[in-house]
C-alpha positions in Angstrom: 128.4 97.9 60.0 129.1 94.2 60.4 131.3 92.5 57.9 130.6 88.9 56.9 133.2 86.3 57.7 134.6 85.1 54.4 135.4 81.7 55.8 132.8 78.9 56.0 132.2 76.8 59.1 132.4 73.0 59.0 128.6 72.9 59.2 128.4 75.2 56.2 130.6 72.9 54.2 128.7 69.8 55.2 125.4 71.4 54.4 126.7 72.4 51.0 127.8 68.8 50.3 124.4 67.5 51.4 122.7 69.9 49.1 124.8 69.0 46.1 124.3 65.3 46.8 120.5 65.4 47.3 119.8 63.8 43.9 123.2 62.1 43.6 126.5 63.6 42.6 130.0 62.3 41.8 133.1 63.7 43.6 133.9 66.1 40.8 130.5 67.6 41.0 130.8 68.0 44.7 134.2 69.6 44.4 132.9 72.1 41.8 129.5 72.9 43.3 130.6 73.0 46.9 133.7 74.9 46.0 136.2 72.5 47.7 139.7 71.4 46.9 140.1 67.7 46.2 141.8 67.2 49.6 139.0 69.0 51.5 136.3 67.1 49.6 138.0 63.8 50.4 138.2 64.7 54.1 134.6 65.9 54.3 133.2 63.0 52.3 134.9 60.6 54.6 133.3 62.4 57.5 129.7 62.5 56.1 130.0 58.8 55.1 131.1 57.9 58.6 128.2 59.7 60.1 125.8 58.2 57.5 124.7 61.6 56.2 125.4 60.3 52.6 125.6 57.0 50.9 128.0 55.9 48.2 127.1 53.8 45.2 130.4 52.2 44.0 128.7 50.9 40.9 127.5 54.3 39.8 130.3 56.3 41.5 127.7 58.5 43.1 127.2 60.1 46.6 123.7 60.6 47.6 122.3 62.4 50.7 120.7 59.8 53.1 117.5 60.3 55.0 119.6 61.2 58.1 121.5 63.7 55.9 118.2 65.2 54.6 117.0 65.7 58.2 120.3 67.3 59.2 120.2 69.6 56.1 116.6 70.7 56.9 117.5 71.4 60.5 120.3 73.6 59.3 118.0 75.5 56.9 115.6 76.1 59.7 118.3 77.5 62.0 119.4 79.8 59.1 115.9 81.1 58.7 115.5 81.9 62.3 119.0 83.4 62.8 
């Protein structure tokens, strides 16, 4: 019997952030729904912003998954289905 690894990969965390931010989310929502600490959320948000997987609207204080992020997210879902 195989046991599931309780730790998430970096790709898992990024995919979760992209999912939460599909329709726009503030940092608190991302922390709560992606189950991240504030420090981890800051690090990962910096990463996904750098790679243009999400955009940030300073006026609304919202992160939103970009088209590139949507494509990345959909590729990840396809890999999960076929795994």
